[in-house]
C-alpha positions as CSV (number, residue, x, y, z in Angstrom):
1,M,11.1,0.9,20.0
2,A,11.1,2.8,16.8
3,K,13.2,6.0,16.5
4,R,11.5,9.0,15.0
5,G,13.1,9.6,11.6
6,G,15.1,6.4,11.4
7,N,16.2,5.7,7.8
8,I,14.9,2.7,6.0
9,V,15.0,1.7,2.4
10,L,11.8,0.7,0.4
11,N,11.0,0.1,-3.2
12,S,8.2,2.2,-4.7
13,Y,5.1,0.2,-5.2
14,D,2.0,1.2,-7.1
15,D,-0.5,-0.2,-4.6
16,L,-2.5,2.6,-3.2
17,F,-3.7,5.6,-5.1
18,E,-0.8,7.8,-6.1
19,T,-0.1,9.9,-9.2
20,Q,2.8,8.8,-11.3
21,Q,4.6,12.1,-10.6
22,S,4.2,11.5,-6.9
23,K,5.7,8.1,-7.1
24,D,8.6,9.3,-9.3
25,D,9.3,12.1,-6.8
26,A,9.2,9.6,-3.9
27,E,11.8,7.4,-5.5
28,K,14.3,10.3,-5.4
29,E,13.8,11.2,-1.7
30,K,14.9,9.7,1.6
31,V,12.3,7.5,3.3
32,D,12.0,7.7,7.1
33,S,10.3,5.4,9.6
34,L,7.8,7.6,11.6
35,L,5.7,6.7,14.6
36,I,2.0,6.5,13.8
37,D,1.4,8.4,17.0
38,D,3.3,11.3,15.6
39,L,1.0,11.7,12.6
40,H,-2.2,13.6,12.3
41,S,-4.6,14.3,9.4
42,F,-4.3,17.2,7.0
43,K,-6.4,20.1,8.1
44,H,-9.8,20.1,6.4
45,H,-8.9,16.9,4.6
46,P,-11.9,16.4,2.2
47,F,-11.5,12.7,1.5
48,K,-13.2,10.3,3.9
49,V,-11.3,7.4,5.5
50,L,-13.9,4.7,6.0
51,D,-13.5,1.4,7.8
52,N,-15.3,-0.5,5.1
53,E,-14.6,-3.6,3.0
54,E,-12.0,-1.8,0.9
55,M,-10.2,-0.8,4.0
56,N,-10.3,-4.4,5.3
57,Q,-8.6,-5.5,2.0
58,M,-5.9,-2.8,2.5
59,V,-5.3,-4.0,6.1
60,E,-4.8,-7.6,4.9
61,S,-2.3,-6.3,2.3
62,V,-0.5,-4.3,4.9
63,Q,-0.3,-7.3,7.2
64,Q,1.2,-9.4,4.4
65,F,3.5,-6.9,2.7
66,G,3.7,-3.8,4.9
67,I,3.3,-0.2,3.6
68,L,5.3,-0.4,0.4
69,N,4.4,3.1,-0.9
70,P,5.6,5.7,1.6
71,L,3.3,8.4,3.0
72,I,4.2,12.1,2.3
73,V,4.1,14.3,5.4
74,R,5.2,17.7,6.5
75,P,6.5,18.7,9.9
76,D,4.3,20.9,12.2
77,E,5.3,23.4,14.8
78,N,4.8,20.8,17.6
79,G,7.4,18.3,16.4
80,A,4.8,16.0,14.9
81,Y,3.8,15.5,11.2
82,E,0.8,16.3,9.1
83,I,-0.2,13.7,6.6
84,V,-0.3,15.2,3.1
85,S,-0.7,12.0,1.1
86,G,-1.5,8.6,2.6
87,H,-4.4,9.0,5.1
88,R,-5.8,5.6,4.1
89,R,-2.5,3.9,4.3
90,A,-1.9,5.3,7.8
91,R,-5.3,4.0,8.9
92,A,-4.7,0.6,7.4
93,A,-1.3,0.4,9.2
94,E,-2.9,1.4,12.5
95,L,-5.6,-1.3,12.1
96,A,-2.9,-3.8,11.1
97,G,-1.2,-3.2,14.4
98,L,1.9,-1.4,13.1
99,T,3.5,1.3,15.2
100,T,5.5,2.9,12.4
101,V,5.0,3.8,8.7
102,P,7.5,4.7,5.9
103,A,7.2,8.4,5.1
104,I,8.8,11.1,3.1
105,V,9.1,14.4,5.0
106,R,8.7,17.5,2.8
107,Q,8.8,21.2,3.7
108,L,5.6,22.4,2.0
109,D,3.6,25.6,2.5
110,D,-0.1,25.3,2.8
111,D,-0.9,25.9,-0.9
112,A,1.7,23.4,-2.1
113,A,0.5,20.8,0.4
114,I,-3.1,21.2,-0.6
115,I,-2.3,20.8,-4.3
116,L,-0.3,17.6,-3.6
117,M,-2.9,16.3,-1.3
118,V,-5.7,16.8,-3.8
119,D,-3.8,15.4,-6.8
120,S,-2.6,12.3,-5.0
121,N,-6.1,11.4,-4.0
122,L,-7.8,12.1,-7.3
123,A,-6.0,9.1,-8.8
124,R,-8.3,6.9,-6.7
125,E,-11.4,5.2,-7.9
126,N,-14.8,5.5,-6.2
127,I,-14.4,9.1,-5.0
128,L,-17.7,10.7,-3.8
129,P,-19.0,13.8,-5.5
130,S,-18.7,15.7,-2.2
131,E,-15.1,14.7,-1.8
132,K,-14.2,15.8,-5.3
133,A,-16.1,19.0,-5.0
134,K,-14.4,20.1,-1.8
135,A,-11.0,18.9,-3.1
136,Y,-11.4,21.0,-6.3
137,A,-12.5,24.0,-4.3
138,M,-9.4,23.7,-2.1
139,K,-7.1,23.4,-5.0
140,Y,-8.7,26.3,-6.8
141,E,-8.1,28.6,-3.8
142,A,-4.5,27.3,-3.4
143,L,-3.7,28.1,-7.1
144,K,-5.2,31.6,-6.6
145,H,-2.9,32.1,-3.6
146,Q,0.0,31.1,-5.8
147,G,-0.8,33.8,-8.2
148,K,-2.5,31.7,-10.9
149,R,-4.9,33.7,-13.0
150,E,-8.6,32.9,-12.4
151,G,-10.5,31.6,-15.4
152,G,-10.8,28.7,-17.7
153,S,-7.2,27.8,-17.8
154,T,-7.1,27.4,-14.0
155,F,-10.0,25.1,-14.1
156,E,-8.3,23.1,-16.8
157,T,-5.2,22.8,-14.7
158,I,-7.2,21.6,-11.7
159,G,-8.9,18.9,-13.7
160,E,-5.9,17.7,-15.7
161,P,-4.6,15.1,-13.2
162,A,-8.0,13.4,-13.1
163,G,-8.7,13.8,-16.9
164,E,-11.6,16.1,-16.4
165,S,-12.5,19.3,-18.3
166,G,-12.4,22.8,-16.9
167,K,-16.2,23.0,-17.2
168,T,-16.7,19.8,-15.1
169,V,-14.3,21.3,-12.5
170,Q,-16.3,24.5,-12.4
171,R,-19.5,22.4,-11.7
172,Y,-17.8,20.5,-8.9
173,I,-16.7,23.7,-7.3
174,R,-20.2,25.0,-7.4
175,L,-21.4,21.8,-5.8
176,A,-19.0,22.4,-2.9
177,G,-21.1,25.4,-1.9
178,L,-24.1,23.2,-1.1
179,L,-25.3,22.6,2.5
180,G,-24.0,19.4,4.0
181,E,-27.4,17.7,3.8
182,L,-27.7,18.4,0.1
183,L,-24.2,17.2,-0.6
184,D,-25.1,14.0,1.3
185,M,-28.1,13.6,-1.0
186,V,-25.8,13.9,-4.1
187,D,-23.4,11.3,-2.6
188,K,-26.3,8.9,-2.0
189,K,-27.7,9.6,-5.5
190,Q,-30.9,10.9,-4.0
191,L,-30.2,14.2,-5.8
192,G,-28.6,14.3,-9.3
193,F,-25.2,16.0,-9.9
194,V,-26.6,18.5,-12.4
195,Q,-29.6,19.2,-10.1
196,G,-27.2,19.8,-7.2
197,V,-25.2,22.3,-9.3
198,D,-28.4,24.1,-10.3
199,I,-29.5,24.3,-6.7
200,S,-26.1,25.8,-5.7
201,Y,-27.0,29.0,-7.6
202,L,-30.1,29.6,-5.4
203,T,-29.9,32.0,-2.5
């Protein structure tokens, strides 16, 4: 039976949607083996974890190689851990029948955790407009809480990891204010991105 927090050694592996900075940081930190049952999703996590064909491929990879890129988690008040980065890896491990996953435990406040969670996921491909909109809005609020000045420079900072302009980030944040049904229409390409942004200005 796995022990909570047992030390293991893993090589960093660029397999599943991490920023280079996150991978570099992970290489410098201790990796623990944590029980999957002790993990839970980040509150208001904006990125969908779908059991689709892409997930099936991840499960096959996990069954063959294991989880080679550790999750990043933070401890909660109940002795469990909140996933900051690695929700899809955790799901793939669960579907593959694993009981533990490699993870780095970091002490992060809410704002730092949100920024890390958003940046590590924006390196992925095939992100839905609604996911990016909610993620950018969360990061914007987190940066404001940290004392960053509002304005164009903040939007540029938000978009930099994904290579997007501050103006594009502003539009996505506007999109995040749409009702769920309208956001779904944008995701399904039944409503254009620009049209969705325009509608967000209506009362």
